[in-house]
N, C-alpha and C positions, 0 to 999 in steps of 0.2 A: 087562760081565760077565766073570768069570774062573771057569771050571769051574761055571757056573751061579750063582755068588755075586756080589753087587754089588761093583764095583771100589772099593777104598778111595781116600782122597784122594791126589792125585798128590804126589810128594815134590819138594821144591824142588831146583834145581841145586846149591845149597850142601850140602844133605843128601846128595846123591849123591857130591859131592866128599869129604865127611866120611867116607863109607863107605870110599873108597880110602885116605884118611889113617889111619883107624882101624886098618886091617889092617897098617899099617907102624909107626905111632907110638903106638897105643893110644887108649883112650877119652878121657882128659883132654885130650890135644892136639886130637883130633877135635871134641869138644864145644865147646872154646873158640875154634876157628878163626873169624875174622870172616867174615860171610856177604856183605858188600857188594862190589859190583863196578861198574865203568863199562864198558859195551860201546861201542866206537868202530869201527863197521864190523866188520872181521875181526880187530880187536885188542881184547884185554880188559885192563883195568887194575885191579889189586887194591891193597889197603892192608893189608899183613901186618906184624905185629911182627917185629923182627929175630930174636927167639927162634925163629921158624919157619924160619930160613935152612937148617938141615940138611934140611928137608922141602920146600924150594922146588921141586926138580925133580918130586917126586911130585905136589904141589899143582898145579903148572903143567900137567903132562900130563893130570891129571884134569879141570881146567877146560877144557882144549883139547878133550878128547873129549866132555865133557858138553854143552858149548855149540856145538861145531863151529867154533870160532874157529881162526885160523891161528897166532896169537901171543898169549902171555900175559906181561904185565909186572906188576911191583909197584913202587910208589913207596917208596923207602927213606929219604927225608928231605925236609925242606922245600925249596921252590924256592930257587934260588941267585941272588943278586945282583940288580942293577937290571933285568936282562933276564928275571928270573924263569924261569930254565932248570930244568926238572924233573930230579930225581935218581931215575933209573929203573934197575931191574935186570931182565934178561931171565930168565923162568922156563921158557918153552917156545916153540919156533918160532924163526924168524929174521927174518921180514919185519915191520918196524915202520911202514912207510908204509901209510896207510889212507885211506879216504874215508868221510865222514859226510854224509848228506842230511838237512837239517833245514829245515822250513818253506819248501821250494822252493829252498833254497840248497845248493850242493854244496861241501863243504870237503875239501880234500886236504892232508895234513900227515903228518909223522913223529911218531908218538905217543911215541917215546922222547926226542924233542928239543923238542917243542912242547907247551905246555899247552893242553888243550881241556876247559873245565869244563862238564859236563853241567848243573850247577845254574844256569848262565847262559842256558839255552835260552829261557825266557820273556822275559828281558830283551833278548836278541838279536832276538826277534820284535817286541817292542814298539818297539825302536829303529828297526827298519825302517819302521814306520808313522808315525813322528813328523814327518818333514819335510813341509812344504807344497810345492805345485807351484812349481818354479823355484828352490828354495832352493839356496844354496851352503853345503856342509858340510865341516868339517875334523875328522878323527879323528886326535888326537895320539898315540894308542897303538894303532895299527891291528892289530898282530899279523898273523895270516893273513887278516884282513879281517872280524873278528868283528862289527863294527858297520858298517863302510864298505860291505861287500857287501850286507847286507840293506837298507841305506838306498837302494842303487842298484837292487836286484832288486825289492824290495817297495814301496819308497817312490817319491816323485816328485821327488827332488832333481835339479837340473840339472847339478850338478858336485860331486864328492867328492874331497877331497885326503886321502890316507891316508899318515900318517907312521909309519915303523917303524925302530927302531934295530938290531934283531937281524937280521943278514944271512940266517940260515936262515929265520926267519919272513917276512922280506921276499920271499925267493924264492917261498915258498908263497903269499904275498899276490898277487904278480903272476900266478902260475899260476891261482889261484882267481878272480881278476878275469877272466882269459881264459876259464876254464872256465864261468863264469856269464854270459859275453857282455855285460859291462858296461864294457869297456875304453874305450868312447867317453865314459863319464861319470866313471870312477874313475882318478885319477892317483896312482901310488905315489911316495913320496919316501923314500929311504934316508938315515937319519941321526938324530942327537939332536934331538928336537923343540924343545929350548931354543936351538939354534944354527943349524939349517938355514934357508936363506932361504925364507920363506913370505910370501904376500901379506898385508899388514896392512890391517885395516879393510874386509874384503870378505866375511866369513862371516856367515851367518844363524844357524848352529848349530855348536857345537863339542862333541865327545865327549872326555871325560877318563876312559878306562876302565882306570885303573891302580890296582892294589891292592898294599899295604894302604891307600894314601892318595894320592889325586890332588889334594887340596886345594892343595898348593904350586904347582900349575900353573894355578890360577884366574887370576892376573895375566897369564900367557902367553895364555890363552884370550881375555881382555879385549882384548889387542892385536889379535887376529884378527877380532873382531866388527865389524860395520858401526857407524859412529858413531851410528846410530839404535837400536842394540842388537840383541839376539838371545838365543838359548838356549844355556846351558852345562849339560852333563849330567856330574855329578861323582860318581865312585865312591869309596867309602871304607869302612873297617871300624871299627865303633864297638861299645860295650858293648850287649849285647842288650836290656837294660832301657832303654826309652825311645830305641830306636835311631833312629827317624825324626826325633824332636825333636833329638837330639844331632847327627845329620848335618846337618840344616838350620841349626842354630846355628853349626856350624863353617864351612859354606860362606858363610853370611851374614856372619860376622865377616871372613873372608878377602876377600870381594868389597868390603865397605865399607872395609876397610883399604887396598885398592888403589884407592880412589876411585870405585868403581862405584856406580850407582844401582840398587837392587833394585826392579824395576818392579811386582812383584806377589808375594804370599806364596809362599815356596818350597814345592815339593812333593817328597815323598820316598816311596820304597817299599823294602821289604825284598826283596833278591834271593835270598839263601840264608844258612844258618848258616855261620860261618867259625871253627870251633874252639869250645871250651867257653866259653860266656858271651859270644861275639862274633858280630856279624852284619854281613854285607855289605849296604850300602844304596847306592842311587843317588839323588842330589838333582837335581831339575830346577829350574834357576834362570834366570829371565828378567831379563837385566841390560843396563844401558846403560853403556858404558865411560866413563871420565873424559874430559873435554874436553882 
């Protein structure tokens, strides 16, 4: 109640930020401001058009105050290179290192230097529950431990080998392995997964979590699987129309071209939208490598 009258509906954080922007830039700019954001602990990540750059400081301070975060960032371009390094600009605050707790896993990373996709939350949880007791798992694109650590924390894998090429991500991978107390089961390997020495023929399960397309790494995954076969989890981006069918077909073609036997129908699920008309999917393939 306010002065004896029913309280009206609460206003969203974006609406309160728009109030601050409206006072400086006017109604057209305020009404058109994108409302989406990703909160990562005490760091907030926005996606603002470059046209808003003159108002970045105002917008950053407003979000900082409205949500009580320490730092506000905006993504100013697509991820760069094979390491998929984010292009980030600081709007408010100074501290970009943060921690996220998700499904019992603690992630520490630098949000200005490391990509952490909120839309992959469900898939990270699912991945952690896939291994059967005693399995040996290899993650060829480990990052800060996106799949390798849930597999060890929530799953029952006996051994996890986590390969990462980016030195910054690798440093956080090791830190997160220690932070989550799974150093006895997770071994980090720094280097290019195509050339670093890895045990061949010993894995029950291989994760290929690289976007936009991990299909070219299917032959490498087959080298790592036991001769009796195992699972390969392949991430890729396809057209949104018929996404799962398209993803399965691409993985099926790659596996057969490499001489593998597809032991049962491939399974696919949509992870998240990936730009206009595109979808991020993951394909679960049970394969036997060529003899």
